[in-house]
C-alpha positions in Angstrom: 0.0 0.0 0.0 1.4 3.4 -1.0 2.4 5.7 1.8 0.3 8.7 2.8 3.4 10.4 4.3 5.0 11.2 0.9 5.2 9.7 -2.6 8.3 7.6 -3.2 7.3 7.4 -6.9 7.2 11.2 -7.2 10.6 11.5 -5.5 12.0 9.0 -8.0 10.6 11.1 -10.9 11.9 14.4 -9.5 15.4 13.1 -8.7 16.1 10.8 -11.6 13.8 11.7 -14.5 13.9 15.4 -14.0 16.9 16.6 -12.0 19.2 13.8 -13.1 20.7 13.1 -9.7 22.7 10.2 -11.1 24.8 12.7 -13.1 26.1 14.2 -9.9 28.1 11.0 -9.2 30.3 11.9 -12.2 31.7 14.9 -10.3 34.7 14.4 -8.0 32.8 15.7 -4.9 30.2 12.9 -5.2 32.2 10.2 -6.9 31.9 7.7 -4.0 28.1 7.6 -4.6 25.8 5.9 -7.0 22.2 5.4 -7.8 22.3 2.5 -5.3 23.5 4.6 -2.4 20.9 7.3 -3.2 18.1 4.7 -3.3 19.4 3.1 -0.1 19.3 6.4 1.7 15.8 7.2 0.4 14.4 3.8 1.4 16.0 4.1 4.9 14.5 7.5 5.3 11.1 6.3 4.4 11.4 3.4 6.8 12.7 5.4 9.8 10.1 8.2 9.2 7.3 5.6 9.0 8.4 3.5 12.0 9.8 6.1 14.4 8.5 9.5 13.6 5.0 9.3 12.2 3.6 7.1 15.1 4.0 9.8 17.8 3.1 12.9 15.6 -0.4 13.1 17.1 1.0 12.4 20.6 3.4 15.3 20.2 0.4 17.5 19.4 -1.8 16.3 22.2 0.9 16.3 24.9 3.2 19.2 24.2 6.3 19.7 26.3 5.9 21.0 29.8 8.2 22.9 32.2 8.1 22.2 36.0 10.3 25.1 36.9 13.5 23.1 36.7 13.2 20.7 33.8 11.4 20.4 30.5 9.5 17.2 29.9 9.0 15.9 26.3 7.6 12.6 24.9 10.1 9.8 25.3 9.2 8.7 21.7 10.7 11.9 20.4 14.1 11.3 22.0 14.2 7.7 20.7 13.3 8.9 17.2 16.1 11.4 17.2 18.5 8.7 18.5 17.5 6.4 15.6 17.9 9.2 13.1 21.4 9.9 14.3 22.3 6.2 14.4 21.4 5.7 10.8 23.8 8.2 9.5 21.1 10.2 7.8 21.9 13.2 9.9 25.3 13.5 8.3 24.4 12.3 4.8 25.3 15.6 3.1 28.0 16.7 5.5 31.6 16.8 4.2 33.8 13.8 4.6 36.2 16.0 6.6 33.5 16.3 9.3 32.7 12.6 9.3 29.8 12.9 6.8 28.9 10.9 3.7 29.3 13.9 1.4 26.2 12.9 -0.6 24.4 15.6 -2.7 22.2 18.0 -0.8 19.6 17.1 -3.4 19.4 13.5 -2.1 19.6 14.6 1.6 16.7 17.1 1.0 14.6 14.3 -0.5 15.3 12.2 2.6 14.5 15.0 5.0 11.1 15.5 3.3 10.0 12.1 4.7 10.8 13.2 8.2 9.2 16.7 7.8 6.0 15.1 6.5 5.9 12.4 9.2 6.6 14.6 12.3 7.9 18.1 11.9 7.7 18.7 15.6 10.3 16.1 16.4 12.4 16.6 13.3 12.8 20.3 14.0 15.5 19.5 16.6 17.6 17.6 14.1 17.0 20.2 11.4 18.2 23.1 13.7 21.2 21.0 14.8 22.2 20.4 11.2 22.0 24.1 10.3 24.0 25.0 13.4 26.6 22.5 12.4 26.8 23.8 8.8 27.4 27.3 10.0 30.2 26.4 12.4 31.8 24.2 9.8 31.9 27.2 7.5 32.9 29.9 10.0 34.0 28.3 13.3 37.6 27.6 14.4 39.0 24.0 14.5 38.6 24.0 18.2 35.0 25.0 18.0 34.3 22.4 15.4 36.0 19.7 17.5 34.2 20.8 20.7 30.7 21.5 19.4 30.2 20.2 15.9 31.5 16.7 16.3 29.1 15.8 19.2 26.2 17.5 17.3 26.8 15.3 14.3 27.0 12.3 16.6 23.6 13.1 18.0 24.9 13.8 21.5 24.4 17.6 21.4 21.6 19.6 19.7 21.8 23.1 18.4 19.7 26.3 18.1 19.8 29.7 16.5 19.0 32.7 18.9 18.2 35.9 17.0 14.9 37.4 18.1 14.4 39.3 21.4 11.1 40.2 23.1 11.4 43.9 22.2 12.9 43.5 18.7 11.4 40.6 16.8 12.7 40.7 13.3 14.3 44.1 13.7 17.8 42.8 14.4 19.3 46.3 14.5 17.5 46.8 17.8 19.1 43.8 19.6 20.2 44.6 23.1 21.9 41.4 24.1 25.5 42.3 24.9 28.7 40.2 25.1 31.4 41.6 27.3 35.0 40.5 26.8 36.5 38.4 29.6 40.2 38.1 30.5 40.5 34.6 29.3 39.4 35.4 25.7 35.8 34.3 26.1 32.9 36.6 26.5 30.1 37.0 29.1 26.7 37.2 27.5 23.7 39.1 29.0 20.2 39.4 27.5 17.0 37.7 26.5 16.1 35.7 23.4 12.5 34.9 22.4 10.9 32.3 20.2 13.9 30.0 20.4 12.9 26.6 19.0 14.5 23.7 20.7 15.9 26.1 23.3 15.6 23.8 26.3 14.9 20.1 26.8 16.5 16.9 28.2 16.8 15.0 24.9 20.6 15.6 24.4 23.6 15.9 26.6 24.0 19.6 25.8 22.4 22.4 23.7 24.6 24.6 21.6 23.1 28.0 21.2 24.3 30.3 18.4 23.5 33.8 19.8 23.6 37.2 18.1 24.9 39.9 20.5 26.7 43.2 20.5 30.1 43.8 21.9 30.1 47.2 23.8 31.8 49.9 21.8 31.0 48.4 18.5 29.3 50.0 15.5 25.6 50.8 15.8 22.8 48.8 14.3 23.4 45.6 12.5 27.0 46.4 11.8 27.7 45.9 15.4 26.3 42.4 15.7 28.6 39.5 16.5 27.9 35.8 16.8 28.7 33.6 19.8 28.5 30.0 20.8 26.8 29.8 24.2 26.3 26.2 25.3 23.8 25.1 28.0 26.7 23.3 29.7 30.4 24.2 29.4 32.3 21.3 27.8 35.0 19.4 29.7 38.4 18.6 28.1 37.2 15.0 27.5 34.2 16.3 25.5 31.6 15.6 28.2 29.1 18.2 29.5 30.5 20.0 32.5 29.5 23.1 34.5 26.1 24.6 34.0 26.3 27.8 32.0 24.1 30.7 32.8 21.5 30.1 30.1 18.1 29.8 31.9 14.7 28.9 30.6 12.2 31.6 31.5 9.3 29.8 30.1 7.7 27.9 27.2 5.6 29.5 24.5 2.5 27.5 23.5 2.0 27.7 19.8 -0.9 26.5 17.6 1.4 24.0 15.8 4.8 22.4 16.0 3.8 21.4 19.5 6.4 18.8 19.7 9.1 21.4 19.5 9.9 23.4 22.6 9.6 27.1 21.9 11.3 29.2 24.5 12.2 32.5 26.2 15.8 32.2 27.3 17.6 34.4 29.7 21.4 34.8 29.4 23.4 35.9 32.3 20.5 36.5 34.7 22.6 35.2 37.6 21.0 31.9 38.5 24.3 30.2 37.6 27.8 31.7 37.8 30.1 29.6 35.6 33.7 29.9 36.8 32.5 32.0 39.7 31.7 35.0 37.5 28.5 36.6 36.3 27.2 36.1 32.7 26.8 33.2 30.3 30.1 32.1 28.8 30.2 32.7 25.1 32.8 32.0 22.4 33.1 34.4 19.5 32.6 32.9 16.1 34.9 34.4 13.4 35.5 38.1 13.6 33.8 40.7 15.8 30.8 42.5 14.2 30.4 40.0 11.4 27.7 38.0 13.2 24.8 38.8 10.9 26.8 37.7 7.8 27.7 34.4 9.5 24.1 33.9 10.7 22.7 34.4 7.2 24.6 31.2 6.3 22.3 29.4 8.6 19.3 31.5 8.0 19.3 31.0 4.2 19.6 27.3 4.7 16.8 27.5 7.2 14.6 29.4 4.8 15.0 26.5 2.3 14.3 24.1 5.2 11.1 26.0 6.1 10.0 25.8 2.5 10.7 22.1 2.5 8.7 21.5 5.7 5.8 23.5 4.3 5.9 21.5 1.1 6.0 18.2 3.0 3.1 19.1 5.2 1.1 20.2 2.1 2.0 17.0 0.4 1.0 14.5 3.1 -2.3 16.4 3.6 -2.9 16.0 -0.2 -2.2 12.3 -0.1 -4.6 11.8 2.8 -7.3 13.9 1.0 -7.0 11.7 -2.1 -7.3 8.6 0.1 -10.4 9.9 1.8 -12.0 11.1 -1.5 -11.6 7.6 -2.9 -13.2 5.9 0.1 -15.9 8.4 1.2 -19.2 7.6 -0.6 -21.6 10.5 -0.8 -24.0 11.9 -3.4 -24.7 10.9 -7.0 -23.6 12.2 -10.4 -25.2 15.3 -11.6 -28.2 14.4 -13.6 -28.8 11.1 -11.8 -32.6 11.0 -11.1 -33.0 7.7 -9.4 -32.7 8.0 -5.6 -32.2 4.2 -5.4 -29.0 4.5 -7.4 -25.9 3.9 -5.3 -24.0 6.9 -4.0 -20.5 7.4 -5.5 -17.1 8.2 -4.0 -16.7 11.9 -3.7 -13.7 11.9 -6.0 -16.3 11.4 -8.8 -17.5 15.0 -8.2 -15.9 17.7 -10.3 -15.5 20.2 -7.5 -13.7 17.7 -5.3 -11.3 16.9 -8.2 -10.8 20.7 -8.5 -9.6 20.8 -4.9 -7.4 17.7 -5.4 -5.8 19.2 -8.5 -5.2 22.4 -6.7 -3.5 20.5 -3.8 -1.5 18.4 -6.2 -0.3 21.4 -8.2 0.7 23.2 -5.0 2.3 20.3 -3.1 4.2 18.7 -6.0 5.1 22.1 -7.4 6.5 23.1 -4.0 8.5 19.9 -3.6 9.9 20.4 -7.0 11.0 24.0 -6.0 12.7 22.8 -2.9 14.6 20.0 -4.7 15.6 22.3 -7.5 17.1 24.7 -4.9 19.0 21.8 -3.4 20.3 20.9 -6.9 21.5 24.4 -7.4 23.4 24.2 -4.1 25.1 21.0 -5.3 26.0 22.8 -8.6 27.4 25.7 -6.7 29.9 23.5 -4.8 30.6 20.8 -7.4 30.5 22.1 -10.9 33.9 21.9 -12.6 33.9 25.5 -13.9 33.9 28.6 -11.6 31.4 30.5 -13.8 28.9 27.6 -13.6 29.3 27.5 -9.8 28.8 31.2 -9.5 25.8 31.2 -11.7 24.1 28.4 -9.7 24.9 30.3 -6.5 23.3 33.5 -7.8 20.2 31.8 -9.1 19.8 30.1 -5.7 20.2 33.4 -4.0 17.5 34.9 -6.3 15.1 32.0 -5.6 15.6 31.7 -1.8 12.8 34.2 -0.8 10.4 32.2 -3.0 11.6 28.8 -1.8 10.8 30.0 1.8 7.5 31.9 1.1 5.7 30.2 -1.7 5.3 26.7 -0.1 4.5 28.4 3.2 1.5 30.2 1.6 0.2 27.7 -1.0 0.9 24.5 0.8 -1.1 25.9 3.7 -3.8 26.3 1.1 -3.3 22.7 0.3 -3.8 21.9 4.0 -7.0 24.0 4.0 -8.4 22.2 0.9 -7.5 18.8 2.5 -9.7 19.8 5.5 -12.5 20.8 3.0 -12.3 17.5 1.1 -12.7 15.6 4.4 -15.9 17.6 5.1 -17.0 17.8 8.7 -14.5 15.1 9.7 -11.6 17.3 8.5 -12.2 19.7 11.4 -11.9 16.9 14.0 -8.7 15.7 15.8 -9.5 12.1 14.8 -8.2 13.0 11.4 -4.6 14.2 10.7 -5.4 17.1 8.3 -6.4 19.7 10.9 -3.0 19.2 12.7 -1.2 19.5 9.4 -2.9 22.9 8.9 -2.0 24.2 12.3 1.6 23.0 12.0 2.0 24.5 8.6 0.5 27.9 9.6 3.7 28.6 11.6 5.9 28.4 8.5 4.6 31.7 7.1 6.4 33.5 9.9 9.4 31.2 10.4 12.7 32.7 9.1 11.0 35.9 8.0 7.5 36.9 7.0 6.2 37.3 3.5 6.8 41.1 3.9 10.5 40.5 4.7 10.9 38.0 1.8 9.1 40.4 -0.6 11.4 43.3 0.3 14.4 41.1 -0.1 13.2 40.0 -3.5 12.1 43.4 -4.9 14.4 45.5 -2.8 17.6 43.6 -3.2 17.7 40.5 -5.3 16.3 42.0 -8.5 18.5 45.2 -8.1 22.0 44.2 -7.0 24.8 43.9 -9.5 22.6 45.6 -12.2 20.0 42.9 -11.9 22.4 40.0 -12.5 20.4 37.5 -10.5 17.1 38.4 -12.3 18.8 38.1 -15.6 20.1 34.6 -14.8 16.5 33.6 -13.7 15.0 34.9 -17.0 17.7 33.2 -19.1 17.2 29.9 -17.3 13.4 30.0 -17.6 13.6 31.0 -21.3 15.7 28.0 -22.0 12.9 25.8 -20.7 10.4 27.7 -22.8 12.4 27.0 -25.9 12.7 23.3 -25.2 8.9 23.1 -24.6 8.1 24.9 -27.8 10.0 22.3 -29.8 7.7 19.6 -28.4 4.6 21.3 -29.7 1.1 20.5 -28.3 0.2 21.5 -24.8 3.7 22.1 -23.7 4.2 24.7 -26.5 1.0 26.4 -25.4 2.2 26.5 -21.8 5.5 27.8 -23.0 3.9 30.8 -24.6 1.9 31.6 -21.4 5.0 31.3 -19.3 7.0 33.5 -21.6 4.5 36.3 -21.4 4.4 36.1 -17.6 8.2 36.0 -17.4 8.4 39.2 -19.4 6.3 40.9 -16.8 8.6 39.8 -14.0 11.4 42.1 -15.2 9.1 44.8 -16.6 7.2 45.1 -13.3 10.3 45.4 -11.2 11.5 48.2 -13.5 8.2 50.0 -13.3 8.1 49.7 -9.5 11.4 51.4 -9.2 10.8 53.9 -12.0 10.7 56.9 -9.6 13.5 55.6 -7.4 11.2 55.9 -4.3 11.9 52.9 -2.1 8.8 53.5 0.0 6.5 53.4 -3.0 8.3 50.6 -4.8 8.3 48.3 -1.8 4.8 49.1 -0.6 3.6 46.3 -2.8 6.6 44.0 -2.5 4.4 41.1 -1.2 2.1 41.0 -4.2 5.3 41.0 -6.4 6.7 38.1 -4.4 3.4 36.2 -4.8 3.3 36.8 -8.5 6.9 35.9 -9.2 6.5 32.8 -7.0 3.6 31.7 -9.2 5.7 32.3 -12.4 8.5 30.2 -10.9 6.2 27.4 -10.0 4.6 27.5 -13.5 8.1 27.2 -14.9 8.8 24.1 -12.7 5.5 22.6 -13.8 6.6 23.1 -17.4 9.9 21.5 -16.6 8.0 18.5 -15.2 5.6 18.3 -18.2 8.7 18.3 -20.5 10.2 15.5 -18.4 7.0 13.5 -18.6 6.5 14.1 -22.4 5.8 10.9 -24.4 5.6 8.8 -21.3 2.4 6.7 -20.6 0.7 5.7 -17.4 -1.5 7.2 -14.7 1.5 8.8 -12.9 2.5 10.8 -16.0 -1.1 11.6 -16.8 -1.3 13.1 -13.3 1.7 15.3 -13.9 0.1 16.6 -17.1 -3.2 17.2 -15.4 -1.6 19.2 -12.6 0.4 21.2 -15.1 -2.8 22.0 -17.0 -4.5 23.1 -13.8 -1.7 25.4 -12.8 -1.4 27.1 -16.1 -5.2 27.5 -16.5 -6.3 28.3 -12.9 -3.2 29.7 -11.2 -0.8 31.5 -13.6 -3.6 33.9 -14.6 -3.6 35.3 -11.0 -0.3 37.0 -11.7 -1.6 39.5 -14.3 -3.6 41.7 -11.8 -0.8 41.5 -9.3 1.8 42.7 -11.7 -0.6 45.5 -12.8 -0.9 46.6 -9.2 2.9 46.6 -8.5 3.7 48.3 -11.8 1.2 51.1 -11.2 3.1 52.0 -8.0 -0.3 51.9 -6.2 -0.3 54.0 -3.0 -3.3 52.6 -1.3 -1.4 51.1 1.7 1.0 54.1 1.9 -1.8 56.6 2.0 -4.0 54.7 4.5 -3.5 56.8 7.6 -3.2 54.8 10.9 -6.3 56.6 12.1 -8.5 54.8 9.5 -8.1 51.5 11.3 
């Protein structure tokens, strides 16, 4: 019986028939791998996700972590699942060999991770945060920091977090007040508060490695004065074991509508409950150079943004699969025109409007998963292509797409979750069925790692402008290459190519129109509609890519790809026209709405 967590068949198509994952093994970086090692990792991920993560997903939701004033209590099943995940080696699948990893393509690792995100995002978040923390330190930490903190994280003994937001600052990082005062021994003493820290306290690992943004007194103002510090829950002994308690104290747990298996915390640094080494403040270790913390943290944040998009896609995908299963089994109503009340009722999948909802879900979920995996393939190209120009081009295209990879799945796979509830009818709103939890879990992804407003301003305010629009040019050139391939096939693909080409032209034209007066306030007032429109154009492009990959192939699976592509081009891509019109007009509705009107 096919899994309702994720589709192994679709992953095979995306990896091998579209993105040509096997070709990566011809590059020196991935030469030790093969189709067999990739398939083995995927099969292992499906098995572990199914056997160890999915079974306690609803338990996580019903019995969220608690704090008794001294310790945080979580479900034992979560700890065991994370141990199994570490034991399999999947946690280090894409890590470099120099760090003890398997150095497999990020593309394959992302496909594996999607199984865990779909099965139980609340538990997998601990592993995901730890992986991002490790990545950052491997890139910017010292050898001593890597040996002390990264090695035990990759072994599964330590977990990691990222600590940016503060109660008074939120996403406004220039207003951080956490300070790091230099100590005589070369370390720093950290004082301040951090809010919304996922995985910030628990007892599922020997230690928790916090990456903390703070300001060194006397440094530059604003974001230019931010530095990055490692602040562990416990100081580490010379033998690598957890030692003296650091002054990182849990002030309380936040109780969110979703991700209930992940502790979400308010942390106090240096409040005085503990005095490591007999001195006040939490001991922190500077990462890299002073005042470069935001640059270093963006290494983790950009990776996390892609991870958020992947989690959103995975939740939308599993909800879609469960909606399809329900629609096939649930018998209700009769075909339009049926006059005989004695005629048997039919499965609701026979009704056109239910199929409309399922096609919408399919186009969102499979389109979003394609986007996430394409981004992972770009990362692999950026580190493994043989020519520097190709590596740079892949890196720039990934940079251009990152706001979309984060935001589009978060918005439209949430809609997939909403439609899954609707397909289930009244049952969809009850906790006996999974889909209402999937919706609540996924709603958080719209704010994780930056809101739509932040991503939109990044896209329209920076990505399309810097280096004379070089990133946008690369995107347009890449999409136009797909358009030309599709036109040569004729038929439906050629028709879609024409629609995509027209929409693509508006991506650049609208950006130019928005900035025609050079007024940032006016241009960026409608950055979010621009983000949504460009996101839809990008997904249309990836659906055309999938249609081209499926061209000439027979069977229900390929027919499904063609049906979803047709739906997206006919129902979804037309949304972009009015959005581009609005942005290009430099509409001032939101700017001119005085706060008094609300």
